N, C-alpha and C positions, 0 to 999 in steps of 0.2 A: 810257515803256514801262510803268512801274508803274501809271499811270492806265488804260492799255489793258487790263492784266490785271485790275484791279479792275472795269472795265466788263464784261468777260467773266464774271467771277465773279458779279457782280450780275445780269446777264442770265440766267445759268444758274439762279440761285436763283429769280428771278421765273418762269422757265419751269417749274421743279419745283413751285413753289407753285400756279401756275395749273393744272397737271395734277392736283395733289392736290384742289383745289377742284372741278374737273370730275368727278373720281371720286366725291367726296362728294355732289355734286348727282345724279349718275347713281344712286348707291346709294339716296339718298332717293327718287328717282323710282321705282325698282324696288320699294322697300318700300311706297310708296303704292299702286302698281299691284297688288301682292300683297294688300294689305289690302282694296282695292276688289273684287278678284276673289273673295276669301274671303267678303266680305260678300254679294256677289251669289249665291254658291253656297249660303250658309247661309239665304238667303231673308229677310234682314232687311228689305229693301225701303226702306232709308233714302234719301231724296232727297238729292242733292248739297247743296242749300241748307240742309237741316236736319242735316247730318252731324255738326256739332260741338256744338250745343246747341239747346235750345228757346227760349232768350232771344231777344228782338228785337235786331236789329243796331243799334248806336249809331253816330251819325255821328262822324267823326274830329274835327271841329272844332265847338265850340258856335256857335250863331247869335249874331251881334252884336246888342246891344240897340238 
């Protein structure tokens, strides 16, 4: 019986953690959408590709010799 109760406590904790992570992702998504909308309204005209910096994008892994 003790293991059964531990299983339910662990399952409930995992469900709570998953819900918190979903809420955090949704909040981040809403913030990004609000920033995009504000940028469009202000007329910055920044393309999606150039949004973060003007540097060229580096490849994740260097080429083998």
